[in-house]
N, CA, C and O atoms as a Tinker XYZ file with bonds, in Angstrom:
   444  protein
     1  N     -6.912000  -16.808000    5.030000    73     2
     2  CA    -8.309000  -16.988000    5.433000    64     1     3
     3  C     -8.505000  -16.271000    6.766000    63     2     4     5
     4  O     -7.732000  -16.472000    7.702000    81     3
     5  N     -9.527000  -15.443000    6.850000    73     3     6
     6  CA    -9.782000  -14.727000    8.095000    64     5     7
     7  C    -10.574000  -15.603000    9.073000    63     6     8     9
     8  O    -11.049000  -16.681000    8.714000    81     7
     9  N    -10.705000  -15.127000   10.296000    73     7    10
    10  CA   -11.336000  -15.952000   11.343000    64     9    11
    11  C    -12.806000  -16.226000   11.065000    63    10    12    13
    12  O    -13.305000  -17.305000   11.382000    81    11
    13  N    -13.513000  -15.249000   10.469000    73    11    14
    14  CA   -14.934000  -15.474000   10.187000    64    13    15
    15  C    -15.128000  -16.641000    9.223000    63    14    16    17
    16  O    -16.020000  -17.469000    9.406000    81    15
    17  N    -14.280000  -16.696000    8.193000    73    15    18
    18  CA   -14.403000  -17.796000    7.229000    64    17    19
    19  C    -14.101000  -19.134000    7.906000    63    18    20    21
    20  O    -14.819000  -20.111000    7.689000    81    19
    21  N    -13.059000  -19.186000    8.712000    73    19    22
    22  CA   -12.690000  -20.435000    9.390000    64    21    23
    23  C    -13.773000  -20.858000   10.381000    63    22    24    25
    24  O    -14.176000  -22.020000   10.427000    81    23
    25  N    -14.237000  -19.885000   11.175000    73    23    26
    26  CA   -15.306000  -20.204000   12.132000    64    25    27
    27  C    -16.571000  -20.634000   11.405000    63    26    28    29
    28  O    -17.269000  -21.549000   11.844000    81    27
    29  N    -16.864000  -19.969000   10.288000    73    27    30
    30  CA   -18.054000  -20.311000    9.512000    64    29    31
    31  C    -17.999000  -21.733000    8.997000    63    30    32    33
    32  O    -18.978000  -22.474000    9.085000    81    31
    33  N    -16.844000  -22.113000    8.456000    73    31    34
    34  CA   -16.691000  -23.491000    7.958000    64    33    35
    35  C    -16.826000  -24.489000    9.104000    63    34    36    37
    36  O    -17.486000  -25.519000    8.965000    81    35
    37  N    -16.193000  -24.176000   10.242000    73    35    38
    38  CA   -16.280000  -25.066000   11.397000    64    37    39
    39  C    -17.725000  -25.195000   11.872000    63    38    40    41
    40  O    -18.200000  -26.300000   12.134000    81    39
    41  N    -18.428000  -24.055000   11.984000    73    39    42
    42  CA   -19.829000  -24.096000   12.433000    64    41    43
    43  C    -20.691000  -24.916000   11.479000    63    42    44    45
    44  O    -21.604000  -25.615000   11.919000    81    43
    45  N    -20.414000  -24.841000   10.181000    73    43    46
    46  CA   -21.185000  -25.614000    9.211000    64    45    47
    47  C    -20.951000  -27.113000    9.395000    63    46    48    49
    48  O    -21.893000  -27.905000    9.374000    81    47
    49  N    -19.676000  -27.495000    9.577000    73    47    50
    50  CA   -19.363000  -28.915000    9.771000    64    49    51
    51  C    -19.965000  -29.413000   11.083000    63    50    52    53
    52  O    -20.577000  -30.480000   11.132000    81    51
    53  N    -19.784000  -28.625000   12.147000    73    51    54
    54  CA   -20.330000  -29.023000   13.453000    64    53    55
    55  C    -21.859000  -29.109000   13.379000    63    54    56    57
    56  O    -22.467000  -30.024000   13.936000    81    55
    57  N    -22.467000  -28.146000   12.686000    73    55    58
    58  CA   -23.927000  -28.163000   12.541000    64    57    59
    59  C    -24.400000  -29.378000   11.763000    63    58    60    61
    60  O    -25.424000  -29.971000   12.102000    81    59
    61  N    -23.662000  -29.757000   10.714000    73    59    62
    62  CA   -24.036000  -30.937000    9.917000    64    61    63
    63  C    -23.986000  -32.205000   10.782000    63    62    64    65
    64  O    -24.863000  -33.067000   10.729000    81    63
    65  N    -22.914000  -32.271000   11.579000    73    63    66
    66  CA   -22.778000  -33.442000   12.479000    64    65    67
    67  C    -23.917000  -33.449000   13.493000    63    66    68    69
    68  O    -24.547000  -34.480000   13.729000    81    67
    69  N    -24.172000  -32.284000   14.088000    73    67    70
    70  CA   -25.234000  -32.173000   15.094000    64    69    71
    71  C    -26.585000  -32.533000   14.478000    63    70    72    73
    72  O    -27.385000  -33.228000   15.104000    81    71
    73  N    -26.840000  -32.069000   13.269000    73    71    74
    74  CA   -28.102000  -32.386000   12.599000    64    73    75
    75  C    -28.205000  -33.885000   12.342000    63    74    76    77
    76  O    -29.254000  -34.485000   12.577000    81    75
    77  N    -27.123000  -34.492000   11.860000    73    75    78
    78  CA   -27.135000  -35.932000   11.566000    64    77    79
    79  C    -27.363000  -36.752000   12.825000    63    78    80    81
    80  O    -28.142000  -37.705000   12.823000    81    79
    81  N    -26.679000  -36.379000   13.898000    73    79    82
    82  CA   -26.866000  -37.103000   15.170000    64    81    83
    83  C    -28.301000  -36.927000   15.641000    63    82    84    85
    84  O    -28.941000  -37.899000   16.042000    81    83
    85  N    -28.812000  -35.709000   15.601000    73    83    86
    86  CA   -30.187000  -35.451000   16.035000    64    85    87
    87  C    -31.191000  -36.260000   15.234000    63    86    88    89
    88  O    -32.137000  -36.815000   15.793000    81    87
    89  N    -30.981000  -36.330000   13.891000    73    87    90
    90  CA   -31.898000  -37.105000   13.064000    64    89    91
    91  C    -31.765000  -38.591000   13.340000    63    90    92    93
    92  O    -32.758000  -39.317000   13.312000    81    91
    93  N    -30.553000  -39.051000   13.607000    73    91    94
    94  CA   -30.311000  -40.471000   13.856000    64    93    95
    95  C    -30.983000  -40.928000   15.152000    63    94    96    97
    96  O    -31.583000  -42.001000   15.210000    81    95
    97  N    -30.873000  -40.100000   16.181000    73    95    98
    98  CA   -31.435000  -40.516000   17.474000    64    97    99
    99  C    -32.881000  -40.026000   17.665000    63    98   100   101
   100  O    -33.515000  -40.287000   18.687000    81    99
   101  N    -33.374000  -39.313000   16.653000    73    99   102
   102  CA   -34.765000  -38.857000   16.722000    64   101   103
   103  C    -34.951000  -37.624000   17.584000    63   102   104   105
   104  O    -36.052000  -37.383000   18.081000    81   103
   105  N    -33.915000  -36.847000   17.772000    73   103   106
   106  CA   -34.003000  -35.637000   18.586000    64   105   107
   107  C    -34.151000  -34.434000   17.650000    63   106   108   109
   108  O    -33.166000  -33.940000   17.101000    81   107
   109  N    -35.393000  -33.969000   17.475000    73   107   110
   110  CA   -35.688000  -32.860000   16.571000    64   109   111
   111  C    -35.006000  -31.563000   17.014000    63   110   112   113
   112  O    -34.537000  -30.783000   16.186000    81   111
   113  N    -34.958000  -31.348000   18.326000    73   111   114
   114  CA   -34.342000  -30.118000   18.835000    64   113   115
   115  C    -32.854000  -30.079000   18.452000    63   114   116   117
   116  O    -32.351000  -29.036000   18.034000    81   115
   117  N    -32.153000  -31.210000   18.594000    73   115   118
   118  CA   -30.731000  -31.295000   18.238000    64   117   119
   119  C    -30.554000  -31.159000   16.728000    63   118   120   121
   120  O    -29.627000  -30.484000   16.282000    81   119
   121  N    -31.412000  -31.777000   15.941000    73   119   122
   122  CA   -31.332000  -31.673000   14.475000    64   121   123
   123  C    -31.581000  -30.232000   14.028000    63   122   124   125
   124  O    -30.885000  -29.717000   13.153000    81   123
   125  N    -32.575000  -29.589000   14.636000    73   123   126
   126  CA   -32.863000  -28.190000   14.291000    64   125   127
   127  C    -31.707000  -27.267000   14.705000    63   126   128   129
   128  O    -31.369000  -26.331000   13.980000    81   127
   129  N    -31.119000  -27.528000   15.841000    73   127   130
   130  CA   -29.983000  -26.738000   16.306000    64   129   131
   131  C    -28.803000  -26.898000   15.350000    63   130   132   133
   132  O    -28.079000  -25.941000   15.075000    81   131
   133  N    -28.620000  -28.117000   14.847000    73   131   134
   134  CA   -27.553000  -28.360000   13.871000    64   133   135
   135  C    -27.795000  -27.601000   12.578000    63   134   136   137
   136  O    -26.866000  -27.032000   12.005000    81   135
   137  N    -29.039000  -27.589000   12.119000    73   135   138
   138  CA   -29.375000  -26.840000   10.907000    64   137   139
   139  C    -29.147000  -25.342000   11.135000    63   138   140   141
   140  O    -28.649000  -24.647000   10.248000    81   139
   141  N    -29.509000  -24.849000   12.316000    73   139   142
   142  CA   -29.297000  -23.435000   12.641000    64   141   143
   143  C    -27.799000  -23.111000   12.669000    63   142   144   145
   144  O    -27.381000  -22.049000   12.207000    81   143
   145  N    -26.999000  -24.026000   13.211000    73   143   146
   146  CA   -25.550000  -23.825000   13.228000    64   145   147
   147  C    -24.982000  -23.760000   11.806000    63   146   148   149
   148  O    -24.053000  -23.000000   11.532000    81   147
   149  N    -25.553000  -24.566000   10.910000    73   147   150
   150  CA   -25.096000  -24.542000    9.517000    64   149   151
   151  C    -25.409000  -23.190000    8.864000    63   150   152   153
   152  O    -24.591000  -22.633000    8.131000    81   151
   153  N    -26.592000  -22.685000    9.141000    73   151   154
   154  CA   -26.977000  -21.375000    8.592000    64   153   155
   155  C    -26.079000  -20.283000    9.165000    63   154   156   157
   156  O    -25.598000  -19.414000    8.438000    81   155
   157  N    -25.860000  -20.338000   10.469000    73   155   158
   158  CA   -24.987000  -19.364000   11.113000    64   157   159
   159  C    -23.575000  -19.456000   10.534000    63   158   160   161
   160  O    -22.938000  -18.433000   10.285000    81   159
   161  N    -23.090000  -20.668000   10.321000    73   159   162
   162  CA   -21.762000  -20.862000    9.753000    64   161   163
   163  C    -21.661000  -20.337000    8.330000    63   162   164   165
   164  O    -20.653000  -19.743000    7.948000    81   163
   165  N    -22.712000  -20.560000    7.548000    73   163   166
   166  CA   -22.716000  -20.056000    6.171000    64   165   167
   167  C    -22.689000  -18.527000    6.167000    63   166   168   169
   168  O    -22.009000  -17.915000    5.344000    81   167
   169  N    -23.429000  -17.921000    7.085000    73   167   170
   170  CA   -23.442000  -16.457000    7.179000    64   169   171
   171  C    -22.063000  -15.933000    7.584000    63   170   172   173
   172  O    -21.592000  -14.941000    7.028000    81   171
   173  N    -21.414000  -16.589000    8.545000    73   171   174
   174  CA   -20.067000  -16.178000    8.958000    64   173   175
   175  C    -19.074000  -16.312000    7.811000    63   174   176   177
   176  O    -18.250000  -15.427000    7.578000    81   175
   177  N    -19.163000  -17.421000    7.106000    73   175   178
   178  CA   -18.244000  -17.635000    5.985000    64   177   179
   179  C    -18.459000  -16.569000    4.913000    63   178   180   181
   180  O    -17.497000  -16.039000    4.357000    81   179
   181  N    -19.720000  -16.257000    4.624000    73   179   182
   182  CA   -20.037000  -15.229000    3.632000    64   181   183
   183  C    -19.513000  -13.864000    4.086000    63   182   184   185
   184  O    -18.962000  -13.105000    3.288000    81   183
   185  N    -19.687000  -13.563000    5.364000    73   183   186
   186  CA   -19.172000  -12.303000    5.905000    64   185   187
   187  C    -17.647000  -12.253000    5.767000    63   186   188   189
   188  O    -17.082000  -11.216000    5.419000    81   187
   189  N    -16.996000  -13.374000    6.041000    73   187   190
   190  CA   -15.541000  -13.439000    5.875000    64   189   191
   191  C    -15.131000  -13.215000    4.427000    63   190   192   193
   192  O    -14.160000  -12.509000    4.154000    81   191
   193  N    -15.874000  -13.818000    3.494000    73   191   194
   194  CA   -15.592000  -13.607000    2.071000    64   193   195
   195  C    -15.772000  -12.139000    1.691000    63   194   196   197
   196  O    -14.977000  -11.587000    0.930000    81   195
   197  N    -16.822000  -11.510000    2.224000    73   195   198
   198  CA   -17.072000  -10.096000    1.938000    64   197   199
   199  C    -15.920000   -9.241000    2.460000    63   198   200   201
   200  O    -15.467000   -8.326000    1.773000    81   199
   201  N    -15.445000   -9.531000    3.666000    73   199   202
   202  CA   -14.327000   -8.770000    4.229000    64   201   203
   203  C    -13.069000   -8.952000    3.387000    63   202   204   205
   204  O    -12.344000   -7.988000    3.140000    81   203
   205  N    -12.805000  -10.187000    2.942000    73   203   206
   206  CA   -11.638000  -10.432000    2.092000    64   205   207
   207  C    -11.748000   -9.661000    0.774000    63   206   208   209
   208  O    -10.767000   -9.095000    0.294000    81   207
   209  N    -12.949000   -9.646000    0.197000    73   207   210
   210  CA   -13.162000   -8.936000   -1.063000    64   209   211
   211  C    -12.950000   -7.437000   -0.885000    63   210   212   213
   212  O    -12.287000   -6.801000   -1.704000    81   211
   213  N    -13.506000   -6.875000    0.177000    73   211   214
   214  CA   -13.338000   -5.455000    0.451000    64   213   215
   215  C    -11.860000   -5.124000    0.643000    63   214   216   217
   216  O    -11.378000   -4.114000    0.131000    81   215
   217  N    -11.148000   -5.964000    1.374000    73   215   218
   218  CA    -9.721000   -5.730000    1.599000    64   217   219
   219  C     -8.942000   -5.785000    0.285000    63   218   220   221
   220  O     -8.054000   -4.964000    0.054000    81   219
   221  N     -9.271000   -6.747000   -0.571000    73   219   222
   222  CA    -8.579000   -6.864000   -1.864000    64   221   223
   223  C     -8.861000   -5.654000   -2.747000    63   222   224   225
   224  O     -7.950000   -5.120000   -3.380000    81   223
   225  N    -10.118000   -5.222000   -2.792000    73   223   226
   226  CA   -10.480000   -4.054000   -3.596000    64   225   227
   227  C     -9.780000   -2.812000   -3.042000    63   226   228   229
   228  O     -9.274000   -1.987000   -3.803000    81   227
   229  N     -9.755000   -2.689000   -1.734000    73   227   230
   230  CA    -9.084000   -1.552000   -1.096000    64   229   231
   231  C     -7.599000   -1.547000   -1.461000    63   230   232   233
   232  O     -7.050000   -0.505000   -1.821000    81   231
   233  N     -6.958000   -2.697000   -1.369000    73   231   234
   234  CA    -5.536000   -2.785000   -1.710000    64   233   235
   235  C     -5.297000   -2.432000   -3.174000    63   234   236   237
   236  O     -4.345000   -1.722000   -3.500000    81   235
   237  N     -6.163000   -2.931000   -4.053000    73   235   238
   238  CA    -6.035000   -2.609000   -5.484000    64   237   239
   239  C     -6.214000   -1.113000   -5.724000    63   238   240   241
   240  O     -5.449000   -0.501000   -6.470000    81   239
   241  N     -7.223000   -0.532000   -5.091000    73   239   242
   242  CA    -7.470000    0.905000   -5.267000    64   241   243
   243  C     -6.307000    1.729000   -4.735000    63   242   244   245
   244  O     -5.915000    2.732000   -5.333000    81   243
   245  N     -5.763000    1.298000   -3.610000    73   243   246
   246  CA    -4.621000    2.002000   -3.027000    64   245   247
   247  C     -3.422000    1.935000   -3.968000    63   246   248   249
   248  O     -2.734000    2.935000   -4.176000    81   247
   249  N     -3.174000    0.755000   -4.536000    73   247   250
   250  CA    -2.062000    0.592000   -5.476000    64   249   251
   251  C     -2.296000    1.423000   -6.732000    63   250   252   253
   252  O     -1.374000    2.072000   -7.226000    81   251
   253  N     -3.528000    1.409000   -7.254000    73   251   254
   254  CA    -3.847000    2.205000   -8.440000    64   253   255
   255  C     -3.693000    3.698000   -8.164000    63   254   256   257
   256  O     -3.202000    4.444000   -9.011000    81   255
   257  N     -4.110000    4.126000   -6.985000    73   255   258
   258  CA    -3.973000    5.538000   -6.625000    64   257   259
   259  C     -2.502000    5.919000   -6.545000    63   258   260   261
   260  O     -2.117000    7.011000   -6.961000    81   259
   261  N     -1.681000    5.021000   -6.010000    73   259   262
   262  CA    -0.248000    5.280000   -5.916000    64   261   263
   263  C      0.349000    5.420000   -7.315000    63   262   264   265
   264  O      1.146000    6.323000   -7.569000    81   263
   265  N     -0.039000    4.523000   -8.216000    73   263   266
   266  CA     0.463000    4.571000   -9.600000    64   265   267
   267  C     -0.004000    5.851000  -10.281000    63   266   268   269
   268  O      0.782000    6.523000  -10.949000    81   267
   269  N     -1.285000    6.190000  -10.114000    73   267   270
   270  CA    -1.802000    7.418000  -10.722000    64   269   271
   271  C     -1.103000    8.640000  -10.137000    63   270   272   273
   272  O     -0.804000    9.592000  -10.857000    81   271
   273  N     -0.844000    8.613000   -8.837000    73   271   274
   274  CA    -0.139000    9.720000   -8.196000    64   273   275
   275  C      1.256000    9.892000   -8.763000    63   274   276   277
   276  O      1.696000   11.010000   -9.030000    81   275
   277  N      1.954000    8.770000   -8.945000    73   275   278
   278  CA     3.292000    8.824000   -9.545000    64   277   279
   279  C      3.219000    9.367000  -10.962000    63   278   280   281
   280  O      4.047000   10.184000  -11.365000    81   279
   281  N      2.220000    8.908000  -11.722000    73   279   282
   282  CA     2.058000    9.374000  -13.099000    64   281   283
   283  C      1.787000   10.879000  -13.127000    63   282   284   285
   284  O      2.382000   11.613000  -13.916000    81   283
   285  N      0.889000   11.324000  -12.260000    73   283   286
   286  CA     0.578000   12.754000  -12.215000    64   285   287
   287  C      1.802000   13.568000  -11.803000    63   286   288   289
   288  O      2.036000   14.659000  -12.324000    81   287
   289  N      2.569000   13.036000  -10.878000    73   287   290
   290  CA     3.778000   13.725000  -10.437000    64   289   291
   291  C      4.754000   13.877000  -11.609000    63   290   292   293
   292  O      5.307000   14.955000  -11.826000    81   291
   293  N      4.960000   12.798000  -12.357000    73   291   294
   294  CA     5.862000   12.860000  -13.510000    64   293   295
   295  C      5.339000   13.821000  -14.574000    63   294   296   297
   296  O      6.105000   14.590000  -15.156000    81   295
   297  N      4.048000   13.774000  -14.822000    73   295   298
   298  CA     3.468000   14.682000  -15.812000    64   297   299
   299  C      3.616000   16.128000  -15.375000    63   298   300   301
   300  O      3.906000   17.000000  -16.194000    81   299
   301  N      3.417000   16.386000  -14.080000    73   299   302
   302  CA     3.568000   17.746000  -13.567000    64   301   303
   303  C      5.025000   18.199000  -13.697000    63   302   304   305
   304  O      5.293000   19.346000  -14.054000    81   303
   305  N      5.955000   17.298000  -13.409000    73   303   306
   306  CA     7.374000   17.639000  -13.549000    64   305   307
   307  C      7.719000   17.935000  -15.005000    63   306   308   309
   308  O      8.443000   18.885000  -15.302000    81   307
   309  N      7.191000   17.107000  -15.909000    73   307   310
   310  CA     7.437000   17.339000  -17.345000    64   309   311
   311  C      6.838000   18.671000  -17.796000    63   310   312   313
   312  O      7.471000   19.428000  -18.532000    81   311
   313  N      5.622000   18.946000  -17.352000    73   311   314
   314  CA     4.964000   20.196000  -17.716000    64   313   315
   315  C      5.754000   21.393000  -17.183000    63   314   316   317
   316  O      5.944000   22.385000  -17.887000    81   315
   317  N      6.206000   21.289000  -15.945000    73   315   318
   318  CA     6.988000   22.379000  -15.353000    64   317   319
   319  C      8.289000   22.583000  -16.138000    63   318   320   321
   320  O      8.682000   23.718000  -16.411000    81   319
   321  N      8.944000   21.496000  -16.494000    73   319   322
   322  CA    10.182000   21.588000  -17.281000    64   321   323
   323  C      9.917000   22.260000  -18.624000    63   322   324   325
   324  O     10.642000   23.170000  -19.025000    81   323
   325  N      8.879000   21.808000  -19.312000    73   323   326
   326  CA     8.536000   22.385000  -20.618000    64   325   327
   327  C      8.206000   23.870000  -20.501000    63   326   328   329
   328  O      8.597000   24.665000  -21.356000    81   327
   329  N      7.495000   24.240000  -19.452000    73   327   330
   330  CA     7.145000   25.636000  -19.241000    64   329   331
   331  C      8.399000   26.472000  -18.983000    63   330   332   333
   332  O      8.534000   27.570000  -19.523000    81   331
   333  N      9.312000   25.959000  -18.165000    73   331   334
   334  CA    10.570000   26.668000  -17.923000    64   333   335
   335  C     11.352000   26.849000  -19.218000    63   334   336   337
   336  O     11.928000   27.908000  -19.468000    81   335
   337  N     11.365000   25.798000  -20.038000    73   335   338
   338  CA    12.066000   25.882000  -21.325000    64   337   339
   339  C     11.449000   26.961000  -22.213000    63   338   340   341
   340  O     12.169000   27.739000  -22.838000    81   339
   341  N     10.126000   27.006000  -22.267000    73   339   342
   342  CA     9.448000   28.022000  -23.081000    64   341   343
   343  C      9.760000   29.418000  -22.568000    63   342   344   345
   344  O     10.014000   30.328000  -23.357000    81   343
   345  N      9.743000   29.594000  -21.250000    73   343   346
   346  CA    10.004000   30.909000  -20.661000    64   345   347
   347  C     11.431000   31.349000  -20.979000    63   346   348   349
   348  O     11.654000   32.477000  -21.421000    81   347
   349  N     12.393000   30.460000  -20.754000    73   347   350
   350  CA    13.782000   30.857000  -21.010000    64   349   351
   351  C     14.037000   31.078000  -22.494000    63   350   352   353
   352  O     14.773000   31.995000  -22.861000    81   351
   353  N     13.449000   30.262000  -23.347000    73   351   354
   354  CA    13.604000   30.451000  -24.787000    64   353   355
   355  C     12.995000   31.782000  -25.215000    63   354   356   357
   356  O     13.591000   32.512000  -26.008000    81   355
   357  N     11.828000   32.095000  -24.700000    73   355   358
   358  CA    11.188000   33.375000  -25.026000    64   357   359
   359  C     12.046000   34.537000  -24.540000    63   358   360   361
   360  O     12.226000   35.520000  -25.260000    81   359
   361  N     12.572000   34.432000  -23.336000    73   359   362
   362  CA    13.435000   35.494000  -22.802000    64   361   363
   363  C     14.669000   35.670000  -23.674000    63   362   364   365
   364  O     15.080000   36.800000  -23.940000    81   363
   365  N     15.261000   34.578000  -24.120000    73   363   366
   366  CA    16.436000   34.666000  -24.986000    64   365   367
   367  C     16.076000   35.280000  -26.333000    63   366   368   369
   368  O     16.838000   36.085000  -26.868000    81   367
   369  N     14.929000   34.910000  -26.884000    73   367   370
   370  CA    14.481000   35.491000  -28.153000    64   369   371
   371  C     14.230000   36.993000  -28.015000    63   370   372   373
   372  O     14.606000   37.767000  -28.896000    81   371
   373  N     13.605000   37.404000  -26.931000    73   371   374
   374  CA    13.362000   38.823000  -26.692000    64   373   375
   375  C     14.697000   39.541000  -26.555000    63   374   376   377
   376  O     14.890000   40.606000  -27.142000    81   375
   377  N     15.615000   38.976000  -25.791000    73   375   378
   378  CA    16.942000   39.560000  -25.626000    64   377   379
   379  C     17.618000   39.739000  -26.981000    63   378   380   381
   380  O     18.132000   40.813000  -27.294000    81   379
   381  N     17.614000   38.673000  -27.783000    73   379   382
   382  CA    18.262000   38.726000  -29.094000    64   381   383
   383  C     17.603000   39.784000  -29.985000    63   382   384   385
   384  O     18.297000   40.531000  -30.674000    81   383
   385  N     16.281000   39.850000  -29.975000    73   383   386
   386  CA    15.560000   40.824000  -30.798000    64   385   387
   387  C     15.879000   42.248000  -30.348000    63   386   388   389
   388  O     16.148000   43.115000  -31.179000    81   387
   389  N     15.851000   42.492000  -29.049000    73   387   390
   390  CA    16.143000   43.828000  -28.524000    64   389   391
   391  C     17.585000   44.204000  -28.837000    63   390   392   393
   392  O     17.852000   45.324000  -29.273000    81   391
   393  N     18.518000   43.280000  -28.621000    73   391   394
   394  CA    19.922000   43.569000  -28.908000    64   393   395
   395  C     20.134000   43.851000  -30.392000    63   394   396   397
   396  O     20.927000   44.721000  -30.753000    81   395
   397  N     19.442000   43.134000  -31.235000    73   395   398
   398  CA    19.553000   43.366000  -32.676000    64   397   399
   399  C     19.036000   44.763000  -33.032000    63   398   400   401
   400  O     19.656000   45.479000  -33.819000    81   399
   401  N     17.903000   45.140000  -32.450000    73   399   402
   402  CA    17.350000   46.471000  -32.714000    64   401   403
   403  C     18.286000   47.551000  -32.163000    63   402   404   405
   404  O     18.481000   48.591000  -32.792000    81   403
   405  N     18.856000   47.298000  -30.997000    73   403   406
   406  CA    19.797000   48.265000  -30.431000    64   405   407
   407  C     21.037000   48.391000  -31.305000    63   406   408   409
   408  O     21.549000   49.493000  -31.502000    81   407
   409  N     21.518000   47.283000  -31.823000    73   407   410
   410  CA    22.668000   47.306000  -32.729000    64   409   411
   411  C     22.322000   48.094000  -33.986000    63   410   412   413
   412  O     23.148000   48.868000  -34.470000    81   411
   413  N     21.113000   47.911000  -34.526000    73   411   414
   414  CA    20.669000   48.652000  -35.705000    64   413   415
   415  C     20.595000   50.147000  -35.412000    63   414   416   417
   416  O     21.004000   50.971000  -36.229000    81   415
   417  N     20.071000   50.484000  -34.241000    73   415   418
   418  CA    19.978000   51.900000  -33.867000    64   417   419
   419  C     21.385000   52.478000  -33.733000    63   418   420   421
   420  O     21.655000   53.571000  -34.229000    81   419
   421  N     22.275000   51.757000  -33.071000    73   419   422
   422  CA    23.650000   52.206000  -32.899000    64   421   423
   423  C     24.316000   52.383000  -34.262000    63   422   424   425
   424  O     24.995000   53.378000  -34.517000    81   423
   425  N     24.104000   51.396000  -35.125000    73   423   426
   426  CA    24.711000   51.442000  -36.452000    64   425   427
   427  C     24.164000   52.606000  -37.267000    63   426   428   429
   428  O     24.922000   53.311000  -37.934000    81   427
   429  N     22.834000   52.812000  -37.214000    73   427   430
   430  CA    22.226000   53.938000  -37.944000    64   429   431
   431  C     22.661000   55.276000  -37.360000    63   430   432   433
   432  O     22.780000   56.254000  -38.097000    81   431
   433  N     22.892000   55.337000  -36.089000    73   431   434
   434  CA    23.262000   56.571000  -35.421000    64   433   435
   435  C     24.716000   56.958000  -35.685000    63   434   436   437
   436  O     25.083000   58.132000  -35.638000    81   435
   437  N     25.517000   55.961000  -35.957000    73   435   438
   438  CA    26.921000   56.212000  -36.240000    64   437   439
   439  C     27.118000   56.767000  -37.634000    63   438   440   441
   440  O     28.189000   57.321000  -37.883000    81   439
   441  N     26.238000   56.675000  -38.513000    73   439   442
   442  CA    26.341000   57.144000  -39.896000    64   441   443
   443  C     26.207000   58.587000  -40.017000    63   442   444
   444  O     26.273000   59.123000  -41.123000    81   443
């Protein structure tokens, strides 16, 4: 619980007490001040809840971004590996084809 939420709850309780005392002794100014403290406390508590929510969403987004980053990194590594495999396989196929043609030329030339 952050300080705004705690202060808000305290202000609401203190305001309720102040309002009750003011109403009991017939002091409108004290009762009104207590009601104002309750409103102020509710606003503080709400602000604290908003801050907690923003922090939780931020933490979730940060964690999701980290997971997505790891996933993208792995996918990029896999793609790079596959591309290297294709390049080397193609180079080997070209080598084999050229060597075969050279062998055919050599063989035909020896006749």
